[in-house]
Residue, then its C-alpha position, 0 to 999 in steps of 0.5 A: m499499499n502506498p501511503d502517497r497514493i491519492y485520488a481526486s476529480q477534476s472538472t473538465g467543463w459543465f459537469g464532466q469530471i475526470i478521476q485522477r491518481s497521484d503516487d507522490g502525494g499530489k505532486t504529479w497526477e495521471q488521468v485514470l478514468s474519463i468518459s466524456d466532457k458531458t459524463g462525470a464522476v459522482d461517487l468513488s468508493i474504495d474497498p477498505k480491505n483491498p485498495s486496488v479495488m474501487f467502484a466510480s459512479m459516472w453520471t451524464v448530465r448537462r444544465e443550461p439556464w432553460s433545461i437540464t439534460s440527464g442520463s445517457m448510455e455512457g454513464g453508469l458504475f465502473r469498477t477497477l481491480d488494479g487501483g484505477t489503471t483499468w476500469q470495466p463497466v458494471v452492468n449485469n442486472l442494474p437497471g440503467t446508468d443514471i446512478h446518482g448515489f453509490a456506496m460500499s459497506p465498510d464492514d463488507p466490501a462485497h455489499l454495494y448499494a446504488f440509486v438508479v434514477g427513476r428505478g429506485l435503491f438497489q443492493s448487491r451482495d457479491a461485489g456487483a455481480s448481481w443486483q436486487p431491488l431494495s426499494r421501488q420508491v424513488p426519493g425526490d432528489v438523492m444525491s449521495l449514499a452513505a453506508 
């Protein structure tokens, strides 16, 4: 484990966020996840038992004075098993890519929660391999989850 490793997101425009990593305490940075200038990071969760495993929820949104455009096939949940060097989408049976909140249980990193806009709250007990609905009720404005 590298105590000088830091992760941060940086705005690239309206809401596009890229995830960057530093291995020298912030002196230099490397971009490790970027989808597009319209899709950005919402949540980043690091497995407390294995910091090489991380999940990032990415959301496509653009707010203008007269409208808001939200959601696309670009967004969704992404996982890395190598500390952010490579990322893969987590699709399985998570219904949709418009994820506004994501959390990993600190006691059991295989236990995940995701809030999918218009669909409700979902959980996975197998590190994202499968998902089950917890609630079909959709709160008005959920922007983050805490485990």
